DODO-428192 format. One record per residue (C-alpha): residue in one letter; y, z, x. Coordinates in steps of 0.1 Angstrom, whole numbers, padded with zeros to 4 digits, always signed. Each point is the difference from the previous one (the first is absolute). Layout:
// residues N
aYZX ...
This chain:
// residues 763
m+1317+1005+0835 s+0014-0035+0004 i-0012-0028-0023 a+0013-0027+0024 a-0025-0020+0020 p-0003+0013+0036 e+0017-0020+0026 p-0026-0015+0024 k-0001+0013+0035 a-0015-0016+0031 n-0035-0015-0007 m+0004+0002-0038 g+0000-0028-0025 q+0025-0005-0027 p+0001+0023-0031 v-0005-0029-0025 p-0006+0010-0036 r-0036+0001-0011 y-0016-0033-0007 d-0015+0013-0032 a+0029+0022-0011 v+0012-0021-0030 a-0036-0005-0012 k-0006+0037-0001 v+0033+0012-0015 t-0002-0027-0027 g-0036+0006-0009 m-0011-0034+0011 a-0024+0014+0026 k-0036-0003-0013 y-0023+0028+0007 a-0038-0001-0005 a+0000+0013-0036 d+0028-0025-0009 m-0020-0031+0007 p-0007-0018-0033 l-0037-0004-0010 a-0015-0022-0027 n-0017+0022-0026 p-0008+0030+0022 a-0024+0028-0008 y+0015+0034+0008 a-0019+0025+0020 y+0004+0037-0004 l-0017+0025+0024 v-0020+0030-0010 t-0001+0025+0029 s-0021+0030+0007 a+0010+0034-0013 i-0022+0017+0026 a+0001-0001+0038 k-0037+0003+0006 g-0032-0005-0020 r-0016-0027-0022 i+0005-0018-0032 d-0027+0008-0025 s+0011-0025-0027 f+0030-0017-0017 e+0009+0001-0037 l+0017-0033-0006 t-0004-0007-0037 e+0034+0012-0010 a+0017-0018+0029 r-0018-0033-0008 n+0012+0002-0036 i+0037-0003+0011 r+0013-0033-0012 g+0005-0024+0029 v-0026+0016+0024 i-0020-0027+0017 d-0024+0021+0021 i-0004+0033+0018 v-0016-0002+0035 t-0017+0030+0017 h-0025+0004+0028 e-0027-0009-0025 n+0012-0036-0006 a+0024-0008+0029 e-0006-0026+0026 k-0012+0016+0032 l+0023-0009+0028 k-0008-0002+0037 d+0008+0029+0023 v+0028-0006+0025 k+0012+0022+0030 l+0030+0022+0000 f+0033-0016+0011 s+0005+0026+0028 e-0035-0008+0012 g+0007-0038+0004 g-0008-0009-0036 y+0022-0005-0031 m-0004+0029-0024 s+0021+0030-0007 t-0032+0019-0008 t-0037-0005+0002 v-0005+0017-0034 q-0008-0029-0023 p+0008+0008-0037 l-0023-0012-0027 k-0029-0002+0024 s-0019+0031-0012 a+0003+0031-0022 d+0012+0021+0030 v+0036+0013+0001 a+0014+0004+0035 h+0035+0012-0007 d+0026+0007-0027 g+0014-0030-0017 q-0027-0024+0011 i-0002-0031-0022 i-0030+0005-0023 a+0007-0026-0027 v+0023-0029-0008 v+0011-0009-0035 l+0008-0037-0006 a+0021-0009-0030 d+0023-0027-0014 t+0030+0023+0004 f+0010+0027+0023 e+0005+0024-0029 a-0035-0006-0013 g-0014+0006+0034 r+0019+0032+0004 e-0010+0013-0034 a-0037-0008+0006 a+0000+0015+0035 h+0013+0033-0015 r-0029+0000-0025 v-0027-0005+0027 k-0021+0032+0001 v-0019+0009+0032 n-0027+0025+0003 y+0000+0014+0036 r-0023+0021+0020 p+0027+0016+0023 a-0006+0016+0033 t+0023+0023+0019 p+0022-0020+0023 s+0011+0009+0036 t+0036-0009-0001 t+0019+0009+0031 f+0002+0020+0033 d-0021+0032-0002 s-0018-0011-0032 p-0037+0009-0001 g-0021-0031+0005 t+0024-0021+0021 t-0013-0014+0033 s+0020-0006+0031 g-0003-0014+0035 p+0019-0017+0028 a+0016-0034-0010 k-0012-0015+0032 g-0036-0012-0007 q+0006-0001-0038 a+0028-0025-0003 s-0009-0030+0021 r+0037-0009+0006 f+0009+0035+0012 k-0007-0005+0036 e+0015+0030+0018 d+0011+0036+0000 p+0026-0005+0027 k-0001+0025+0028 v+0010+0003+0037 g+0000+0027+0026 d-0013+0036-0007 f+0017+0013-0031 a-0018+0033-0002 k+0010+0011+0035 a+0035-0013-0003 f+0006+0017-0033 d-0014+0033+0013 e+0024-0001+0029 a+0031-0012-0019 e+0031+0022+0001 v+0008-0006-0036 k-0025-0008-0028 i+0001-0011-0036 t-0030+0000-0024 a+0006-0010-0036 s-0017-0015-0030 y+0015-0025-0024 e-0011-0017-0033 t+0011-0030-0019 p-0011-0008-0036 t-0015-0028-0019 q+0027-0026-0009 h-0001-0031-0022 h+0019-0032+0005 n+0012-0005-0036 p+0014-0035+0004 m+0021-0011-0029 e-0023-0030-0006 l-0033+0012-0014 f-0034-0012+0014 a-0001-0031-0022 t-0026-0028+0003 s-0004-0033-0018 c-0030-0023+0006 v-0003-0036-0011 w-0030-0023+0006 t+0004-0037+0000 g-0036-0013+0003 d-0014+0019+0030 n+0035+0007+0015 l+0016+0034-0004 t+0037+0007+0000 i+0011+0037+0003 y+0035+0012-0007 e+0003+0034+0015 p+0026+0020+0020 s-0015-0001+0035 q+0011+0008+0035 y-0027-0023+0013 v-0008-0031-0020 y-0026-0013+0025 g-0018+0034+0001 l-0001+0001-0038 k-0012-0036-0003 n-0028+0006+0025 g-0009+0034-0013 v-0004-0011-0036 a-0019-0031+0011 a-0024+0023+0019 q-0005+0023-0030 l-0007-0030-0023 g-0022-0018+0025 i+0021-0032-0001 d+0017-0021+0026 a+0035+0014+0009 d+0014-0035-0003 k-0007+0003-0037 v+0025+0029-0003 r+0038-0002-0001 v+0022+0031-0001 i+0036-0003-0011 n+0027+0026+0001 y+0035-0011+0009 y+0015+0036-0003 v-0015+0034+0003 g+0018+0028-0019 g-0007+0027+0026 a-0032+0007+0018 f+0004+0022+0031 g-0036-0005+0010 s-0016+0003-0034 k-0004-0037-0005 g-0011-0009+0035 s-0038+0001-0006 t-0022-0013-0028 t-0006+0025-0028 p-0032-0003-0021 r+0020-0010-0031 t+0007-0035+0011 a-0036-0013+0003 i-0008+0018-0033 m+0028-0019-0018 a-0011-0033+0016 s-0036+0005-0011 l+0011+0008-0035 a+0023-0031-0002 r-0030-0021+0011 r-0022+0017-0026 l+0025-0007-0028 n+0010-0034+0013 r+0035+0012-0007 p+0029+0014+0021 v+0000+0038+0002 k+0031+0021+0006 l+0000+0037+0011 v+0030+0022+0002 p-0013+0036+0007 t+0020+0030-0009 r+0020+0021+0024 d-0026+0029+0000 q-0028-0024+0007 g+0018-0012+0031 f-0006+0034+0015 t-0038-0006+0001 i-0007-0037+0000 a+0021-0005+0031 t+0006+0020+0032 y+0023+0029+0011 r+0011+0019+0030 a-0027+0025+0010 e+0008+0037+0004 t-0002+0012+0035 r-0001+0032+0021 h+0011+0003+0036 q+0000+0025+0029 i+0024-0005+0028 q-0001+0018+0033 i+0028-0006+0025 g+0004+0016+0035 a+0033-0004+0019 n+0019+0012+0030 r+0032+0020-0004 d+0020-0031+0006 g-0016-0016-0031 k-0023-0025+0018 l-0033-0003-0018 v-0031+0009+0020 a-0026+0000-0028 l-0004-0015-0035 r-0028+0001-0025 h+0001-0016-0034 e-0030+0006-0024 g+0002-0017-0034 a-0022-0002-0030 e+0002-0024-0030 v-0017+0000-0034 s-0019-0031-0010 s-0024-0010-0027 r-0037+0008+0001 p-0013-0034+0011 d+0029-0013+0021 a+0011+0010+0035 y+0037-0009-0005 v+0023+0015+0026 v+0034-0007+0014 g-0002+0021+0032 g+0036+0003+0010 t-0008+0017+0033 k+0001-0034+0017 t+0038+0004-0004 t+0006+0037+0003 t-0019+0003+0033 r+0020-0028+0016 l+0035+0008-0013 y+0012+0024+0028 a-0007+0005+0036 c-0028+0025+0004 p-0027+0000+0028 n-0027+0019-0020 v-0008-0012-0035 d-0029+0005-0025 s-0006-0011-0036 l-0026-0001-0027 v+0001-0016-0035 s-0026+0009-0026 i-0008-0013-0035 v-0008+0022-0029 h-0020-0017-0027 a+0006+0011-0036 d-0005-0013-0035 r+0032-0020-0001 n+0010-0036-0002 t+0004-0016+0034 p+0034+0004+0016 g+0018-0030+0016 f+0031-0011+0019 m+0033+0014-0012 r+0032-0008+0018 s-0003+0011+0036 p-0036+0012-0007 p-0007+0019+0033 e+0035+0009+0011 v+0014+0017-0031 p-0025+0029-0001 y-0007+0002+0037 l+0036+0000+0012 f+0009+0026-0026 a-0023+0023+0020 l+0011-0010+0035 e+0038-0001-0007 s-0001+0033-0018 a-0018+0015+0029 m+0025-0014+0024 d+0028+0017-0019 e-0020+0032+0001 l-0003-0003+0037 a+0037-0007+0004 v+0008+0032-0019 k-0024+0020+0022 l+0016-0015+0031 n+0035+0006-0014 m+0006-0037+0007 d+0018-0027-0020 p-0028-0021-0017 i+0016-0033+0012 e+0001+0012+0036 l-0037+0010-0003 r-0008-0035-0009 r+0022-0013+0028 v-0018+0019+0027 n-0033-0013-0014 d+0011-0036-0005 t-0022-0025+0019 m-0002-0038+0007 k-0038+0004+0005 e-0024+0013-0026 p-0021+0029+0014 i-0035-0010-0011 g-0004-0032+0019 g+0032-0002+0019 k+0010-0033-0016 p+0038-0008+0000 y+0019-0003-0033 t+0013-0035-0005 s+0033+0017-0009 r+0009+0035-0011 s+0035+0009-0013 l-0009+0034-0014 m+0027+0020+0017 a+0026-0026-0006 c-0009+0004-0037 f+0004+0038+0003 d+0033-0003+0017 e+0014-0025-0025 g-0014+0019-0030 a+0013+0033+0013 r+0035-0013+0004 a+0000-0015-0036 f-0015+0032-0015 g+0022+0025+0018 w-0029+0018+0017 s+0024+0016+0025 q+0014+0021-0028 r-0033+0016-0006 s-0003+0037+0006 a-0034+0005+0016 a-0009+0034-0016 p-0020-0002-0032 k+0020+0012-0031 s+0033-0003+0019 m+0015-0028-0021 t+0012+0006-0035 d+0023-0015-0026 g+0006+0026-0028 d-0034+0007-0016 w-0016-0029+0018 l-0020+0005+0032 v+0005-0031+0022 g-0026-0014+0024 y-0001-0029+0024 g-0033-0015+0011 c-0012-0030+0020 a-0032-0018+0009 t-0013-0030+0018 t-0013-0030-0019 c-0021-0028+0014 y-0024-0027-0012 p-0023-0023+0020 t+0012-0036+0005 q-0029-0021-0015 m-0007-0036-0005 a-0027-0022-0014 p-0010-0037+0001 a+0019-0022-0025 a+0004-0037-0008 a+0028-0020-0015 r+0010-0034-0012 v+0036-0012+0004 r+0015-0032-0013 l+0034-0013+0012 q+0017-0028-0019 r+0025-0025+0013 d+0027+0016-0021 g-0005+0034+0016 r-0020+0017-0028 v-0029+0021+0011 r-0032+0011-0018 v-0020+0029+0015 e-0034+0009-0013 i-0019+0031+0011 a-0021+0024-0021 g+0022+0030+0007 h+0009+0027-0025 e+0033+0010-0016 i-0005+0037-0007 g+0037+0009+0000 n+0001-0004+0038 g+0022-0031+0000 a-0028-0023+0011 y+0015-0031-0016 t+0033+0007+0017 v-0011+0006+0035 i-0025-0028+0000 g+0027-0023-0012 q+0024+0013+0027 a-0026-0006+0027 a-0004-0036-0010 a+0038-0006-0004 e+0009+0015+0034 k-0027-0020+0018 l+0007-0033-0017 g+0038+0004+0000 v+0004-0005-0037 p+0019+0022-0026 f-0021+0028-0015 e+0007-0015-0034 n-0019-0032+0010 v-0033+0019+0005 s-0025+0004-0029 v-0027+0026+0007 h-0034+0000-0017 i-0022+0031+0003 g-0023+0021-0021 d-0027-0026-0006 s-0034-0002+0018 d+0001-0038-0001 l+0028+0002+0027 p-0007+0006+0037 p-0014+0035+0006 a+0021+0030+0009 p-0011+0036+0006 v+0001+0030-0023 a+0035+0012-0006 g-0006+0034+0015 g+0003+0018+0033 s+0035-0014+0003 n-0015-0032+0014 s+0012-0024-0026 t+0033-0012+0014 a-0012-0001+0036 s-0031-0020-0009 t+0014-0024-0026 c+0033-0007+0018 s-0018-0006+0033 a-0023-0026-0017 v+0029-0017-0017 m+0021-0001+0032 m-0029-0015+0019 v-0004-0028-0026 c+0037-0006+0000 d-0002-0004+0038 q-0027-0026-0005 i+0024-0019-0023 r+0029+0003+0025 q-0022-0013+0028 r-0012-0029-0021 l+0037-0010-0007 f+0010+0005+0037 r-0029-0021+0011 a+0010-0029-0024 l+0035-0002+0016 m-0008+0010+0035 p-0036-0011+0007 n+0003+0003+0037 e+0014+0036+0001 s-0019+0032-0002 v+0005+0017-0034 i-0016+0033+0008 d+0021+0026-0017 k+0015+0023+0025 a+0024+0015-0025 k-0013+0035+0004 e+0008-0001+0037 t+0036-0009-0008 v+0013+0013-0033 g-0026+0024-0013 m-0031-0005-0022 g+0006-0019-0032 q+0036-0008+0005 t+0000-0037+0011 p+0008-0025-0029 v-0015-0035-0002 a+0034-0014+0006 e-0001+0010+0037 s-0024-0014+0026 a-0020+0028+0016 n+0002-0014+0034 s+0034-0019+0002 g+0021+0017-0027 r+0008-0035-0013 p+0004-0002-0038 l-0028-0016-0019 d+0009-0026-0027 r-0025+0007-0027 e+0007-0033-0018 k-0008-0020+0032 a-0031+0021+0006 f-0013-0009-0034 d+0009-0036+0005 a-0019+0000+0033 l-0030+0015-0017 g+0003-0024-0029 v-0004+0028-0026 s+0021+0020-0024 v-0021+0032+0002 v-0016+0018+0029 e-0027+0026-0008 e-0019+0022+0024 y-0028+0026-0005 g-0008+0027+0026 e-0020+0031+0005 w+0014+0029+0021 k-0018+0030+0013 p+0015+0029+0021 e-0010+0010+0035 d-0031+0021+0000 a-0013-0014-0033 p-0037-0005+0000 k-0016-0035+0005 d-0011-0001-0037 s+0035+0005-0013 f+0005-0033-0016 r-0034+0000-0017 a+0006+0035-0012 m+0035-0009-0012 q-0014-0027-0023 q-0027+0024-0012 g+0026+0027-0010 q-0011+0024+0027 v+0027+0019+0018 r+0004-0002+0038 i+0031+0021+0005 v+0008+0008+0036 g+0028+0018+0018 g+0012+0036+0001 s-0021+0021+0023 a-0029-0025+0000 m+0016-0026+0022 s-0018-0007+0033 d+0027+0008+0026 k+0030+0014-0020 i+0009+0020-0031 a+0025-0011-0027 y+0018+0022-0025 a+0032+0000-0020 f+0019+0033+0003 g+0026+0019-0019 a+0017+0034-0004 e+0005+0016-0034 f+0025+0027-0010 v+0001+0021-0032 e+0025+0024-0015 v-0016+0024-0024 r+0017+0025-0023 i-0018+0028-0017 d+0015+0023-0027 k-0007+0035+0012 w-0003+0013-0036 t-0020-0028-0018 h-0017-0015+0031 e+0011-0035-0012 i-0004-0025+0028 r+0024-0029+0005 i+0002-0027+0026 p+0036-0012+0001 r-0005-0022+0031 l-0026-0021+0017 v+0008-0018+0033 g-0024-0023+0018 a+0005-0019+0032 f-0026-0027+0008 a-0009-0025+0027 a-0025-0027-0010 g+0006-0030+0022 h+0014-0032-0016 i+0013+0008-0035 m-0004-0032-0020 n+0024+0010-0027 p+0020+0033+0002 r+0005+0000-0038 t-0037+0000-0009 a-0008+0022+0030 r+0025+0027-0012 s-0016-0002-0034 q-0034+0007+0014 l+0012+0028+0022 m+0020+0016-0027 g-0029+0000-0024 g-0022+0015+0027 l+0024+0028+0007 i+0001+0008-0037 w-0038-0001-0003 g-0003+0022+0030 m+0022+0026-0017 s-0020-0004-0031 s-0033+0006+0019 a+0015+0033+0012 l+0014+0014-0032 l-0015-0018-0030 e-0032-0020+0002 a-0034+0015-0005 t-0029-0011-0022 e-0012+0032-0016 l-0037+0004-0002 d-0020+0023-0023 p-0026+0013+0025 r-0024+0011-0027 y-0004-0035-0014 g+0011-0023+0028 r+0026-0017-0022 y+0037-0009+0006 v+0024+0019-0022 n+0034-0016+0004 d-0012-0036-0003 n+0033-0013-0015 l+0036-0006+0009 a+0012+0030-0019 d-0020+0025+0020 y-0004-0018+0033 l+0033+0008+0016 l+0020-0028+0015 p+0037+0000+0013 v+0028-0013-0022 n+0035-0009+0010 a+0012+0036-0005 d-0025+0012+0026 v+0016-0023+0027 q+0037+0004+0005 d+0006-0017+0034 v-0024-0021+0021 e+0012-0015+0033 v-0020-0026+0018 i+0008-0009+0036 m-0017-0029+0017 l+0002-0001+0037 s+0000-0033+0020 e-0033-0003+0018 q-0017-0030+0016 d-0037-0001+0008 d-0013-0031+0016 h-0036+0012+0003 i-0012+0003-0036 n+0001-0033-0019 p+0020-0033-0001 a+0023+0014-0028 g+0007+0031+0021 v-0006+0021-0032 k-0014+0035+0002 g-0003+0005-0038 l+0018+0028-0019 g-0014+0001-0035 e-0019+0032+0006 l+0022+0015+0027 a+0026+0020-0019 n-0022+0022-0022 v-0018+0014+0031 g+0012+0033+0012 t+0024+0006-0029 n-0022+0026-0015 a+0000+0019+0032 a+0038-0003+0004 v+0004+0014-0035 c-0022+0030+0007 n+0017+0005+0034 a+0033+0001-0019 i-0014+0025-0025 f-0010+0023+0029 h+0035-0003+0015 a+0015+0009-0034 t-0024+0028-0009 g-0019+0012+0030 q-0032-0008-0019 r-0025-0025+0014 i-0017-0022-0026 r-0032-0016+0012 k-0015-0012-0033 l+0015-0029-0021 p+0016-0005-0023 v+0027+0027+0003 r+0009+0014-0035 l+0025+0027-0007 e-0027+0025-0008 n-0012-0003+0036 l+0033+0013+0013 e+0007+0036+0009 v+0037+0003+0008 
């Protein structure tokens, strides 16, 4: 595993070091809980010890007697906040369960009281002395639990529009020469970002400032304003850095408006830093899923029938669903396709987006089943994918904007040494170790959303970029700075980037791998406006329409070159002609197919993400191929992953250094989702058991010996001005299936339920 920055290939930017690297490694980067407050009150949460029932009463005398306690707020004396719709239903909230509204308890770990104190320690001590008298009821916790309700997602979740289908699946499957029917399961998983779910709220008159790690400052701003019943212009959200999120900080959790209301009540800043275990229930998680895959094929491997049925657990009130069949039904050429997604409602907190929300669980099922089909056909699994590769998705017949899937398999197979694989299960050994090779497809939809930016160019070549994007470890500062530097023809070091503040021009949620494509497209557009203004000052009689993308590729023409004539531009003379020392432009960009209300929605913190399979006349995805070597001790059943190799094609790579970091992290997380991660649930009480970093298993360096990331050169002129497909969520898709496919190759045992633990193996 090389630590050197990758050399850029065609259609890749330079691997410049991270803009924020020094700030982070020196501790200068300020996270939400680091922001200094004047005389804050400290909030400490009391959360429910039951998963269903009612609160009969509180005993608070002992807690109130703790020195330094200011107040204890429960449903009996809390401000009643307004109801707001679920984020996935077009609203802002992570859940419609509103804590402190009534005596009812809807799930384990629900916020039922808040202690306010002069010190964190006093608040913690008092919270532990709060006694709650419950009237518990038996919860329905998961699949097959008595009392759960279920039904098709279509019709329940307003944004789940289709169960994709085409042709006559039943007839084609019945007549297929080779058939596979198999069921798969994935567990509940929690994000566990290093930065806890901190919130600080400060009122200045009737203006509220919130310091909180957020993947969507405009969504949080508008969501809290809606709950408080105030004008959104009175709310400002600041978070310059997010210490991990992975989806858990994309929507507005109920805690924020509660803290804001308490700060207003006290007329004093309030700071909340919840505990690690509280993060399991006051925020979201990846829902557990079940799948049945049916595949029919000819003897030559060509698919003739495919059906994917999925089911997901959600909370009792919320129809949250990810519905990954929109991807699995379109991935391979198949004339007869059917699908169905259902929601199972249980007494749990509402799930939410977790890195690659639909594709991680749904492609585990499909890519495992494809491997099973390859074995049944006695066919190489790469060749099975090759004969079913397609440039048109089968449901609507729309062409892919670009698709380099097989190029990824070929490049990855060469680097991995796939040709050395002996096809028969249990045929490769090294002493006491059984050795297995496995592979899987990865893909993720190319998505974009409206964004706005403000860019200022000074006479001396310094640039200031303002956009309310989000640095969640993805390198947003860096790639936004590069986009401006490349467009304006200035050194990267001359660009200052300002993000993470809702007072800046709006950007979309940092999720769905849309952030780079959206923010960079907006910044590039505004830089073009500056360029045209300067060209016009020097050459008022010439056309300054930028035709750079026709000549040198999107985003590659610097300001020092005239788009039409190629003549150099003298920046000093241009500023002289304008009679100014600073040029500033603001612009709003929206992608093709974005709805007409996009800019209004953008300002109101409502997501209008487009792309993927939802484009009007085409379909856009990033693709990759992943390879895993697994070793299993035949005596102890110990599982080791000595090698992970991923080959990816994702359009224009803004920065190969930050891209490799994203892809490497995704591969490791994908391995972790196969072998380690599962939130254990006590089905009797509906409570999470391993809600800490000691028992919730995560990979460490010793678990990952060698990770190789290969980025293929790919150009796609049909997606967005930046030519970016997005890759933050690409690499951890399919890895879980590749691991299980390798385990089958090593042992002959097919594992269809995650995570795989040594006690599951019979070798």
